[in-house]
C-alpha positions as CSV (number, residue, x, y, z in Angstrom):
1,M,-33.4,-6.3,23.1
2,T,-32.8,-9.1,20.6
3,V,-29.4,-10.2,19.6
4,D,-28.9,-12.4,16.5
5,M,-25.6,-13.7,15.1
6,L,-26.1,-13.6,11.4
7,D,-22.7,-14.7,10.2
8,T,-19.2,-14.9,11.6
9,G,-18.6,-11.4,12.5
10,V,-21.9,-9.9,11.8
11,I,-24.4,-9.2,14.6
12,L,-27.9,-7.8,14.3
13,V,-29.3,-6.1,17.4
14,S,-32.8,-4.7,17.6
15,M,-33.4,-2.3,20.6
16,G,-36.3,-0.5,22.1
17,D,-36.4,2.9,23.6
18,T,-35.8,1.6,27.1
19,E,-32.7,-0.1,26.0
20,M,-31.5,2.8,24.1
21,R,-32.0,5.1,27.3
22,A,-30.2,2.5,29.4
23,Y,-27.1,2.6,27.2
24,T,-27.5,6.4,26.6
25,L,-27.8,5.9,22.9
26,D,-29.1,9.1,21.3
27,F,-28.2,9.4,17.6
28,S,-29.6,12.9,17.1
29,E,-27.3,15.9,16.3
30,R,-27.8,17.4,19.5
31,A,-26.5,14.4,21.5
32,D,-23.2,14.4,23.5
33,S,-20.8,12.3,21.4
34,E,-18.6,11.1,24.4
35,R,-21.7,9.8,26.3
36,V,-22.9,7.9,23.0
37,K,-19.5,6.5,22.6
38,S,-19.2,5.2,26.1
39,G,-22.7,3.8,26.0
40,L,-21.9,2.0,22.7
41,T,-18.8,0.7,24.1
42,E,-20.6,-0.7,27.1
43,L,-23.3,-2.3,24.8
44,L,-20.6,-3.9,22.6
45,Y,-19.1,-5.6,25.6
46,R,-22.5,-6.8,26.7
47,I,-23.3,-8.1,23.1
48,G,-19.8,-9.8,23.1
49,E,-20.7,-11.8,26.3
50,I,-24.0,-12.8,24.8
51,C,-22.5,-14.0,21.5
52,G,-19.1,-15.1,22.8
53,V,-17.3,-12.6,20.6
54,D,-13.9,-11.4,21.7
55,Y,-13.0,-8.0,20.5
56,S,-9.3,-8.0,21.3
57,G,-7.3,-7.4,18.1
58,K,-10.5,-6.6,16.1
59,S,-12.3,-3.6,14.8
60,C,-16.1,-3.0,14.9
61,L,-18.2,-1.2,12.4
62,V,-21.5,-0.3,13.9
63,E,-24.4,0.9,11.6
64,A,-27.3,2.4,13.4
65,L,-30.7,2.2,11.7
66,P,-33.2,4.3,13.7
67,A,-36.9,3.5,13.9
68,K,-39.9,4.9,15.6
69,S,-39.8,3.0,18.7
70,G,-36.0,2.2,18.9
71,C,-33.2,1.2,16.5
72,L,-31.5,-1.6,14.6
73,L,-27.9,-2.1,15.0
74,V,-25.6,-3.8,12.5
75,I,-22.3,-4.7,13.9
76,S,-19.5,-6.0,11.8
77,V,-16.5,-7.4,13.6
78,R,-13.3,-7.9,11.6
79,P,-9.6,-8.6,12.6
80,V,-7.4,-5.5,12.4
81,R,-4.7,-6.1,9.8
82,R,-1.4,-4.5,10.2
83,R,-0.9,-1.5,8.0
84,R,1.9,-1.6,5.6
85,V,4.7,0.8,6.0
86,Y,5.7,2.6,2.9
87,R,9.1,4.3,2.9
88,I,9.9,6.9,0.3
89,K,13.4,6.9,-0.6
90,R,15.2,9.9,-2.0
91,P,15.2,9.8,-5.7
92,I,18.6,9.3,-7.3
93,T,19.1,11.8,-10.2
94,R,21.9,13.0,-12.3
95,D,22.3,16.6,-13.7
96,V,22.3,17.0,-17.5
97,C,22.5,20.2,-19.3
98,I,20.8,20.3,-22.6
99,F,21.9,22.9,-25.2
100,S,19.6,23.6,-28.1
101,S,22.4,24.2,-30.6
102,A,26.2,24.1,-30.8
103,D,26.7,28.0,-30.2
104,P,25.8,28.1,-26.5
105,L,27.7,24.8,-25.9
106,L,30.8,26.3,-27.5
107,D,30.4,29.5,-25.6
108,Y,30.2,27.6,-22.3
109,L,33.2,25.3,-23.3
110,Q,35.3,28.4,-24.2
111,R,34.5,30.4,-21.0
112,C,33.8,27.9,-18.1
113,S,34.7,24.4,-19.0
114,G,37.6,24.5,-16.5
115,R,35.1,24.5,-13.7
116,I,33.8,21.0,-14.2
117,A,36.5,18.2,-13.6
118,G,35.1,15.9,-16.1
119,Y,32.2,15.7,-18.6
120,T,31.0,14.1,-21.8
121,V,29.1,15.8,-24.6
122,Y,26.5,13.8,-26.5
123,R,24.5,14.6,-29.5
124,Y,21.1,13.3,-28.8
125,N,17.7,14.0,-30.6
126,G,19.1,17.0,-32.4
127,E,20.4,18.7,-29.3
128,Y,23.6,18.5,-27.4
129,A,23.6,17.0,-23.8
130,L,26.5,17.7,-21.5
131,I,26.7,15.1,-18.6
132,P,29.1,16.2,-16.0
133,E,31.0,13.7,-13.9
134,V,32.3,15.8,-10.8
135,Y,30.9,19.3,-10.3
136,S,30.0,21.9,-7.8
137,A,26.8,23.9,-7.2
138,S,28.4,27.1,-8.7
139,A,29.4,25.2,-11.8
140,L,25.7,24.0,-12.2
141,A,24.6,27.5,-11.8
142,E,27.0,28.5,-14.7
143,L,25.7,25.7,-16.8
144,S,22.2,26.8,-16.4
145,E,23.1,30.2,-18.0
146,Y,23.9,28.6,-21.3
147,G,21.5,25.6,-21.5
148,R,18.6,23.8,-19.7
149,L,19.7,22.1,-16.6
150,L,17.7,19.1,-15.9
151,S,17.8,16.5,-13.1
152,V,17.0,13.2,-14.8
153,S,16.8,9.7,-13.6
154,P,19.9,7.4,-14.1
155,I,17.9,5.5,-16.6
156,A,17.4,8.6,-18.7
157,A,21.1,9.6,-18.5
158,A,22.0,6.0,-19.5
159,R,19.6,6.3,-22.5
160,I,21.5,9.5,-23.6
161,E,24.8,7.8,-23.2
162,E,23.7,4.7,-25.1
163,F,21.9,6.2,-28.0
164,G,23.6,9.5,-28.3
165,E,26.8,10.1,-30.2
166,A,29.7,11.1,-28.1
167,V,31.1,14.4,-29.5
168,L,33.4,15.5,-26.8
169,Q,34.9,14.0,-23.8
170,R,37.0,15.3,-20.8
171,R,38.0,12.9,-18.1
172,H,38.4,13.7,-14.5
173,R,42.1,12.9,-13.4
174,R,41.9,11.2,-10.1
175,L,44.8,11.3,-7.8
176,P,46.3,8.0,-6.6
177,S,44.9,6.7,-3.4
178,S,46.9,7.2,-0.2
179,A,45.9,3.6,0.8
180,A,48.3,2.1,-1.8
181,I,51.2,4.0,-0.2
C-alpha cells in the first residue's frame, strides 16, 4: 500500500489485493455494505496516522477506482460547514374581492354589506375591488358568491389603494378603549 498526499486535503492511496482483503474492502454488488464501511473507516484512521490528518470536524469523500490487482483510492478531506437554517414564515395576505362589473357589487352591497364592519371599494383596471377592514369567515364566504375572492400580498393591496379610484368607503366604528377610563 502506498499513500501519497497530493494536496492539502487530497490523499491518493494505491492498494493491492492483500491490503483490500485485510481491510475487507470489496466493492462488488454482492458485498456486505456494513463490513465495507467498517473496513473503510479503519483504513481512513490508518491513513490519517500516516499523513497526520485529523478527521474531527471534517467530511471525507472517498472515490474507489478498481483495478485488476487492487484499487486506487482518492480521498478528499474537507471541513464540514454549518448548514444554514432557513425558516419559512407564514405569508401575510389581505383578502380582496374583485367584481367584474358594478351589478354584482351593487347586489352584494344591497343584501350583505352590513356583515362587513368596514370596507373600501376601488375602481381598478376596469373592475371593482372591495377591500374589507374587519370581517368574519362567513362574510368572506358571502363575498365569494358575488365576486372573485383573492388573498393578495400587502403590496398588491397597496397598489390597488394607490392606483385605484376610491368609489365607496364605509369606516368601521371603533369603541373607545377601556384603558382610558
